[in-house]
N, C-alpha and C positions, 0 to 999 in steps of 0.2 A: 626611621633609620638615622643614626647619629652622624655627625659631620665626618668623623673619622672613617666610618664604614663607607660613606658615600665617596669620599676622596680616594679610598683604597680599592674601589671597584676595579676588577681585572687583575688585582695582585693577590697571589696566594701566600698565606703565612706558613713558613716552615721554621724549623729550629736547627741550629748547628751547634755541636758541642766539641770543644777542644780544650785540653789542659784543665779540665774540671769546670770550665765556664760554658754555659749554655745561653744563647741569645736567639731572638727571633730574627728571621730574614724574610723580607717581602720580595716576591719574585713575579716576573711577568715576561712575556715575549718568547721568541724562538730565535735560534742562531747563536753565534759566538757570544760569550758572556762579558758584560760590562758591570763591574761592581761600583755602585754609586754610594759613597760614604757621606752621610748627611752632615751639614753644618748645624750648629746650634741655632734654633731650638729643636731640631730633629727632622723627621720625615714630614715636611709641611706640603701643602698643595703646590707651591712653586717648585719644590724639589721633585714632586711627582710629575709635574708638567715637563720638567727637564728629562726625567726618566722616560716619559712617553715619547719624547722626541728621539731618544736613542733607540727605543723599540721600533719606531717608525722606519728607521733605515735598515732594519733586518737583524737587530741584535737582541739577545736576552738581557734582562737587567735584574740585578739583585741589590736590595737596599738593606744592609744590616741595621738593626735597631740598637743604637748605642746610647741614646738619651731622648728625653721628651716623650710625647704621646703621638704615635704614628697617625698621620692624617689630620691632626689638629690644625685649625686655621686661625692663628692669633689675630690676623688682620681683620677677620670678619667680626671680631668682638671689640675692635677699637685699638688705638695706640697704646693705652695703658695696659690692656691685656697682652698686647704683643711684647711690651717691655717685661711684663711679669713672667711671660712664658720663657723669654730669653734668660732672665735671672734665675728662674726655677730650674733651668737646665744647666746653666753654666756653673752654678754653685756646686752641685754634686760632682760635676765633671772635673772641676778644679781640685777637689779634695780626693777624688778617686785615685787609687794606686795604679789604675790602668792607664792614666794619662800623665805625661810629663809636661807640665805647663811652664815651669820657671827655669829649669836647669838646661844649660847648653850642653851639647855633646852627648845627649842621652836619647835613647829610643823609648817611646811609650810602650809599656808592657802589652797593651792591647794588640800590638803589631803581630805577635805570635799567633793570636787567634785569627786575625785578618788574613795572614799569609796562608794558614791552614784552610780557611774558607775559600780563598782564591784557588788553591790547588784542587779542592773538592769540586768547586763549581766548574772548573775547566774540564775535569774528568767527566762530569755529567753532560756539559753542553757541547764539548768537542770544539773543533776549530783549531786554528794555529796557536791561539793563546787567548788572553783576556785583556780587557781594558779596565782601567781604574780611574775614577774621578774622586779626589778628595777636595773638600771645601772648608775654608776657614779653620776651625779647630782641628779638622782632619785633613787639611790641604796637603801637608807634607807626607801623609801616610801613603799616597800614591807612589812616591819615590821609595819609601821604605819597603813597600811590598815587592818592588822590583828585585830586591836582594834575595828573596827566597820564595818566589811564586812565579807562575808562567805569564808575567805581564809583558805585553807588547805595545801597549798604548797608555802611558801614564799621563794624567792631567792633574796639575797642582793649581787649583783655583783658590785665590787669595789665601795662601798658606800662612797661618797666624801663630804657630807654635815653633819655638818657645815665645812667650810674651816678650815684646820688645822693650824690656825695662833697662837693659844695659847695652853698651856698644857690642859686646860679644854676642848677646842674644839676638840683636838685630841682624847680624850676619849669619846666624846659625840656621841650619835646615832641619833640626830636630831629630838627628840620628847619631848613634854612637859611632866612634871612628871605625869600628869593625863593620857595622852595618852600612855605613857610608861607602867604605871601600868595596864591599860586596855589591852594592847597588851600582857604583860606577863601573865595576868590572862587567856586570851583567848588561849595562847599557852599551858598553863597547862590544861585547861578544854578540849581542843581538842586533847591533846597529839601531838602537832605539832613538827616537826623537821624543824629548820630554817637553811637554807644553805647560807653560806657566802663565797665569792670568792675574792681573791686579789693576786697581785704580791708582793713578799716580800719587794721590794725596791720602791714601789709606794708611793711617798711622799703625794699624794692626799688622800691616804687611810692608815693612820698610824696604826702600830700594836696595839696601845693603844685602838683603836676603837673595834678591834676584842677581845681584852682582856676584855673590858667592856661587850661585848655580851656573852662571855664565863662565866663571873662572874654572869650576870643576868639570863642567860638561862641554865647554866650548860650543861648537856649532850644533851639538846635539840638543842644546837647550834653546827653545823658542820662547822668548819672553814677550807676552802681549801686555802692554801697559796703556791703559785707557785714560785719557786726559780728564781729570776731575779738579783741575785748578779753577780758581775763581773766574767766572765769566766764560768758562769753556763752552764751545758751540753746541754741546750736546745736552746741556742743562743738568749735568751730574753734580750733585752736591759734594762738598769736601769730605763728607762722611760716607760717600758711596763705597760699598764693600762687596756685595754679593753679585759677581759678574753674570753668572748663569741662571740666577733665580730672581730675587726681589728687585735687582737693579736692571734686569734685562729689558731693553726696549726692542721688541721683536718686529723691527721694520727694516726693510732693505736700506743699506747705507749707514745704519747705526753701528758704532764700534762694538757694542755688546752683542749685537746680532752677528757681526763679523767674527767675534770670538767664539760664539756658539757654533757657527759654521766651520771654523777651524777644528773645533773639538770633534764634530761629527765627521769631518773629512779624515781626521786622524784614525777614527774607528773604521771608516770605510777602507782606507788604504791598508791598515795593518791587520784588520780582523776579517774583512769581507772579500778583499781582492788578493790576499796572499795565496 
């Protein structure tokens, strides 16, 4: 049995079609639905480990396959293979018409497919609504889905689009003005709490982006910023990036573990206790 099949044990592969686009979706668990949108290089073992933590609290999980090879473990094959997997995934994603990576004030076209998926999954799983976790390349998608999907628990983990190449991009949240307004209206109407996670020295997720979210959402935005400055007491490097997966130190008292617990508590409060 290959590595991918082993890591995906317990997840069923389905397909979802919308707008002429069909993609695989990996699903597991029972209860209200949480959509976990993978970071590059894709649905890796650390991503699946996070998904299993969500399942353990009583939720269903769906992982749409947007890039990479599901279940592939680049770390198992060494650092060079890990870098190669990231590069082989990010290249096609950057040139794909489905992702807006450079322009500010624009929504990635893949958002229409994700919102339709969210509506379909909620209809199947039931419950008060769905949770969404976006990470890195897909981090801001969680807020974008709020605009036109039954999202009650959005989590933006290290939201990295658009790439922070200009001052405007650094402050941008990756949505068109119309979609941003719809998302803000939905947050107010549903009394949502939007959870954002980043390391303080992560150049891919500049502080200006969280400042924008605080300005737009006020107290509805909870920004968790983990110290990754030189000499920080947690030993996080300046390049620390993936809060819930590869950089997670799963020990009591660790700030990444605290961030994970906040995510799970959000799902419990909005999806399981409503």
